[in-house]
N, C-alpha and C positions, 0 to 999 in steps of 0.2 A: 310258837315255833312247832310245838308238838302237833297241834291241829293241822298245820300246813304240811307236815311231812308224813302224817299218819297214813293217808290213803295211797300215796305213791312211794312209800319207803322202799329202798333197795338195800338189802343187807348183803355186804360182800365180805367173804373171808378169804383173803389172799393166800392163806396157807392151805386150806382145805378145798377151795373151789378151783375148778379148771380155768386157767387163764383165758381160754377162748370163750368160755361161758360168761366170764366177767365182762370181757370186751363186747360180746354180743348184747348182754344186758344193758351196758352203758350206751351202746349205739342205738338201741331201741327205746331208751328212756327219753322223756321230754326234755327240751332245752330249758336252761335257766337263763332268763332274760337279763337279770341283774345279779350275777354271782356275788358281787361285793356286798349285797344286802343279805345274802344267805349264809355265806361261809365266814367263820371267824377264826382268827389265829388263836391257838391254844397251846400252852406249854405246861407240862406237869412240874411239880416241885422237884421231882427226881431229875428231870431234864435241866431245870435251873441250876441244880447243884452240880451237875456234870459240866455245864457251861461255865460256871464259876471256877471250877477246877481247871478247865482248859484255859481260861483267861489268866489264871495265876501262872500256869505253865508258860504261856506266851510272855508274861511279864518277866519271869525269870530268864527266859531265852533271850529276850531283848537286852536285859542287863548284861548277860554273859556275852552276847554277840558284840555289844558296844565296847566292852572291855577288851575284846580281841580285835576290834576295828573291822568286824564283819558286817559292814553296812548294807550289803546286798541282802543278807539274812534278816537284818532289822527291817528293811523295806518289805521283804516277803511276809514277815510276821505281821507287820502293820497292815498290809493288804488283806491278810486273813482276818484280822480284827475288824477291819472296815467292812468286809463281806458279811461277817457274823452280825455286826451292828445293823447293817442294812436289812439283813434277813429277819432279825428280831423286831425291827421297827416297821414291818409291813402292816 
């Protein structure tokens, strides 16, 4: 992987770089024919911890909404969980 990216590496700093420069650099870069072979999903341990906390909040919210017969809220939260699950399983 290192050898493949070494010669055409493009380092972008979204905080310090000018957005138009970033877009120009991306527009001028070579195409990636098979991006699914190049990019990998990655999540840090800190992010996993944050997601775990959010799922726990969703669980408590579902229990609370169920007790109050707020089924539209339950559906909304379940839709959020479904979206999160699909996002993480990419």
